[in-house]
Steps between C-alpha positions, in 0.01 A plus 500: 500500500659619178402332175714203399468517123611821332241504222181692434159324486437361151859556389784261425785751513628624836446858609866521599712294257821654635430350844428141396857378546525640851471260793182516703529722805351425840159655561455621857164455666314831515422643844142582597537870422573428132198289411209649305155380397415392146317770297125427472315834534262652245726805477794277409298330225385836361855633486615179332223536240595860412868412468432198280250678275749781443772241417737645757775352715538572869805458717261370765453183294832475318714543813271288719433781750359364829281810543299450182181394680493805727599750231276373222203490737550878526553525121866586549686328218854588393509501120814356339563649157721398206412132516548215745859406410805666655846526345666479843538187714495616861537217749202613710238576235222275369423701185567301182844549340596482133465703180186717513253560220488839324326778690121517480442863400134484608588391853520851654142570393372170641681559828338842528156360425545232767605767753184696417282187516633411846455864608847500650602804701866392499650269239837323496658415164807278477670305224741226409854601406527557125873509430414408139350846436713801413335710774424214738129573453518858632266647239250218558500584872451870424216426257328287763518786751355743243214264409408456868498877546246523216278209604513548878608861565435481874717192555849538640767295322789304645750330272742221593764499229800302379841666534538602130864400527710578192203686344648850506248763605197273451398533866449875446210417267323322785582770755364766264165316479463618861361204691414582860740236636812367328590164655801286420595220737856463625390151617803394705835607645803559270684184615218276372449661159720254309302198621152652540478775238787423257366703207480821703740733677437641846643847442328535164164440669579760766606746233173449309297604805731792566449609138124515552545755779746704295265522201170539688535569874122484546477132405498261791766230479462155648707184530475159661715239670451129559644347816564137584756443223806495726557872547606644836317773690804725460485457121130590494566813706778601258257465208260728686775761525578463128132543416469815706811640332316445169197687635263202510173584677336163561655168602329161503650195671351152468582132546647316203292193412647225283285433187645155417781268607706635208493856632725652766436340837351685795781546750259570785157639579534841662270550797234774517692658788810529281296665226367748755857576608608562139206736453602699807857530371384603153267768633782641712702547180242733349288294259160663456333158496608151604311172464678209667333166570528136391227540236600844372546519124562800273136557414341360818260764639654741248197728485470544876876546529500764227247705696723476807803591289337824384395582854854441626646734238244770584575467871874522435462812286270661757754443776775695324 
């Protein structure tokens, strides 16, 4: 069941002030394949300790990811840089919205030290949207990548970025930092952008990922979709075609889960068989890697998937 009160523990102000006037939406009962166990393992507690001591944010916590118990047990935490407050107000997202604090210039170093402390082989770095910054936080992203390279030179780095809309060539700064994977989520089909992702533009997001391939063809590109928001199968397939036209290597597809009654409602729960069908279709279109399941999220099993992604590229090159 989604939470009923849109506030954080110990706080009086809501996480999503822009949603408070909206009527409550119906919360559908989750099917058996969606439910997960509460996190209790020693590995989870150790990861939580490292994150807290380094004074870092994670999207695992801020977005209420259902996979946090499994991932943190394996010391797989997705760091969220540039604060915990987003300047956008997407209808699906549980990250706090409002005016962020100034950037913490020491954060890239602390992120890198946490990556080294957790001995991560593959790290995923994401962020809130920072429309208040002239470069959207591009240099901060690039500095974080550079600090991780110094502190954990053997780790591979995946970034999940904002769209840097109306920020000129700021995205080039991030591309030139040369992460191993450049991820930016399309999230949903074009028809639903106005209601689900009103601060973003579908074709701008596609163009960002296409730009990565133009500037550095060796970087893997990745994007994700949520289903269960009211999209049709035909619309999802069209997005796949658009992604392939932009050269995207890796597609993730997962079930949208409603954070609170003030967020966009779940239209339906997509069955595991339907996810398997979407994966088959996506693979037939030429993606190097596809992850499609109810619990799939952008960084879920990211390390294992990255290894498969590299193998798939090597196999493709060898077959030419």
